C-alpha positions as CSV (number, residue, x, y, z in Angstrom):
1,M,-14.2,-11.6,47.4
2,A,-14.6,-14.9,45.5
3,L,-16.2,-12.9,42.5
4,R,-13.1,-10.7,42.4
5,F,-10.8,-13.8,42.1
6,V,-13.0,-15.2,39.3
7,V,-13.0,-11.9,37.4
8,S,-9.2,-11.6,38.0
9,G,-8.7,-15.1,36.7
10,I,-10.8,-14.5,33.6
11,L,-8.9,-11.3,32.8
12,T,-5.6,-13.1,33.2
13,L,-6.8,-15.9,30.9
14,V,-8.0,-13.4,28.3
15,M,-4.7,-11.5,28.4
16,S,-2.7,-14.8,28.1
17,L,-4.8,-15.9,25.1
18,S,-4.1,-12.5,23.5
19,A,-0.4,-12.8,24.1
20,L,-0.5,-16.4,22.7
21,A,-2.2,-15.1,19.5
22,A,0.3,-12.3,19.2
23,D,3.2,-14.7,19.6
24,R,1.6,-17.1,17.1
25,N,1.6,-14.4,14.4
26,A,5.0,-12.8,15.4
27,G,6.8,-14.5,12.4
28,A,4.1,-13.3,10.0
29,W,4.4,-9.7,11.2
30,K,8.2,-9.8,11.0
31,A,8.0,-11.1,7.4
32,L,5.6,-8.3,6.5
33,R,7.9,-5.6,8.1
34,E,11.0,-7.1,6.4
35,G,9.5,-7.3,2.9
36,D,9.1,-11.1,2.9
37,A,5.3,-11.0,2.9
38,V,2.4,-8.8,1.9
39,L,-0.9,-8.0,3.7
40,M,-3.9,-8.6,1.4
41,M,-7.2,-7.5,3.0
42,R,-10.9,-7.3,2.2
43,H,-12.4,-3.8,2.4
44,A,-14.1,-2.8,5.6
45,L,-17.8,-3.2,6.1
46,A,-20.0,-2.2,3.2
47,P,-23.4,-3.7,3.8
48,G,-24.9,-5.8,1.0
49,T,-23.5,-8.0,-1.7
50,G,-22.1,-7.1,-5.0
51,D,-23.0,-3.8,-6.7
52,P,-26.1,-2.4,-8.3
53,V,-26.7,-3.0,-12.0
54,S,-26.1,0.7,-12.5
55,F,-22.5,0.3,-11.2
56,K,-19.9,2.7,-12.7
57,L,-16.3,2.7,-11.8
58,G,-15.4,6.1,-10.4
59,D,-19.0,7.0,-9.4
60,C,-19.4,6.1,-5.7
61,S,-23.2,6.8,-5.9
62,T,-23.6,3.7,-8.1
63,Q,-21.6,1.4,-5.8
64,R,-22.0,-0.4,-2.4
65,N,-20.0,1.8,0.0
66,L,-18.6,1.7,3.5
67,N,-21.0,2.6,6.3
68,D,-20.0,4.3,9.6
69,V,-19.0,1.0,11.1
70,G,-16.8,0.3,8.0
71,R,-15.1,3.6,8.3
72,Q,-14.3,2.9,12.0
73,Q,-13.0,-0.5,11.1
74,A,-10.7,0.9,8.5
75,R,-9.4,3.5,10.9
76,A,-8.6,0.8,13.4
77,W,-5.9,-0.6,11.2
78,K,-3.5,2.4,11.8
79,P,-3.0,1.7,15.6
80,F,-3.2,-2.1,15.0
81,L,-0.4,-1.9,12.5
82,A,1.6,0.5,14.6
83,E,1.5,-1.9,17.6
84,R,3.2,-4.4,15.3
85,G,5.9,-2.0,14.1
86,I,4.3,-0.8,10.8
87,T,3.7,2.9,10.7
88,D,4.3,3.5,7.0
89,A,3.3,1.2,4.1
90,R,2.8,1.2,0.3
91,V,-0.9,0.7,-0.1
92,F,-2.4,-0.6,-3.4
93,S,-6.2,-0.7,-3.8
94,S,-8.9,-1.9,-6.0
95,Q,-10.5,1.1,-7.8
96,W,-13.9,0.3,-6.2
97,C,-14.9,3.2,-3.8
98,R,-15.3,0.9,-0.8
99,C,-11.7,-0.3,-1.2
100,M,-10.2,3.1,-1.9
101,D,-12.1,4.5,1.1
102,T,-10.8,1.6,3.3
103,A,-7.2,2.3,2.1
104,M,-7.5,6.1,2.7
105,E,-9.2,5.7,6.1
106,M,-6.3,3.4,7.2
107,S,-4.0,6.4,6.8
108,V,-0.7,4.4,6.7
109,G,0.7,5.5,3.4
110,E,0.0,6.9,-0.1
111,V,-2.7,4.9,-1.9
112,S,-2.3,3.7,-5.5
113,E,-5.1,2.3,-7.6
114,W,-4.3,-1.2,-8.9
115,P,-6.8,-2.6,-11.4
116,S,-5.7,-6.2,-10.8
117,L,-7.3,-5.8,-7.3
118,N,-10.7,-4.9,-8.8
119,S,-13.6,-7.2,-8.1
120,F,-14.5,-9.8,-10.7
121,F,-17.8,-10.7,-8.8
122,Q,-20.8,-10.7,-11.1
123,D,-18.6,-11.1,-14.2
124,R,-17.1,-7.6,-13.8
125,G,-13.6,-8.8,-14.5
126,N,-11.4,-11.8,-15.3
127,R,-10.7,-14.0,-12.3
128,S,-7.8,-16.0,-13.6
129,G,-6.3,-13.1,-15.6
130,Q,-6.4,-10.7,-12.8
131,T,-5.1,-13.2,-10.3
132,L,-2.1,-13.9,-12.5
133,E,-1.6,-10.2,-13.1
134,L,-1.7,-9.6,-9.3
135,I,0.9,-12.3,-8.6
136,A,3.3,-10.9,-11.3
137,G,2.7,-7.3,-10.1
138,V,3.3,-8.1,-6.4
139,N,6.4,-10.1,-7.2
140,A,7.8,-7.1,-9.3
141,I,7.4,-4.6,-6.4
142,P,10.9,-3.3,-5.4
143,A,12.1,-3.5,-1.8
144,G,10.8,-0.9,0.5
145,P,8.2,-0.3,3.2
146,P,5.6,-3.0,3.8
147,V,3.0,-3.6,1.1
148,I,-0.7,-3.7,1.8
149,L,-3.3,-4.7,-0.8
150,V,-6.9,-3.7,-0.3
151,S,-9.3,-5.7,-2.4
152,H,-12.4,-7.9,-2.3
153,Q,-13.5,-11.3,-0.9
154,V,-13.5,-12.9,-4.3
155,N,-9.9,-11.8,-5.1
156,T,-8.5,-12.9,-1.8
157,T,-10.3,-16.3,-2.1
158,A,-9.1,-16.8,-5.7
159,L,-5.5,-16.2,-4.6
160,T,-5.4,-17.9,-1.2
161,G,-8.5,-20.1,-0.9
162,I,-9.5,-18.2,2.2
163,F,-12.9,-16.5,2.5
164,P,-12.1,-13.3,4.5
165,S,-14.6,-11.4,6.6
166,S,-15.1,-7.7,5.9
167,N,-12.0,-5.9,7.2
168,E,-10.0,-9.1,7.6
169,G,-6.5,-9.6,6.1
170,V,-4.1,-12.4,5.3
171,I,-0.4,-12.1,5.5
172,I,1.0,-14.0,2.5
173,A,4.7,-15.1,2.1
174,L,6.6,-13.8,-0.9
175,P,7.1,-14.5,-3.7
176,L,3.5,-15.1,-4.6
177,S,2.5,-18.1,-6.6
178,G,-0.6,-19.9,-7.7
179,S,-0.7,-21.6,-4.2
180,P,0.8,-19.0,-1.9
181,E,1.7,-19.6,1.8
182,V,-0.7,-17.8,4.1
183,L,1.3,-16.9,7.3
184,A,-1.6,-15.5,9.3
185,R,-5.2,-14.2,9.2
186,V,-5.4,-10.8,10.9
187,S,-7.8,-8.0,11.8
188,P,-8.0,-5.2,14.3
189,G,-10.1,-6.3,17.3
190,R,-9.3,-10.1,17.0
């Protein structure tokens, strides 16, 4: 009998903490739905670091790719976003296969390649130039459905100062700037 009360108490506490977290981010989700923010996320799990020396854009066999867990993580975004009122979005992605695959597996809208979201890790791009291009590009997006950007850890860190985990996103207030306001850190299963 006492064990049942303890388990019930623990479940109530966990549900209360989840509700608190949801309430804490309610303003961020509202801003995203209403076009006052964007969601920038790191691709889902692709084990390893960087890419092989033989890396070629457009050839997934030369890149680090999502594994089965990564694909499941990416698919978890659809119900996670739907629970927050987002069922359709404009999705822009790095051209790296792990980002494109994450964006496609999310299945929340048509995916467009956006080179300014490409990784610049291992000197594969231009950190400051791409970040400035990303800021200008996002600020030029016309009103419409919510905007989701699928990119890499280095890109997210360069823009926000946050080091996201695989499959983690940040909701960033618009307009973007060199020091944007991060409204929330989000990820399915958190």
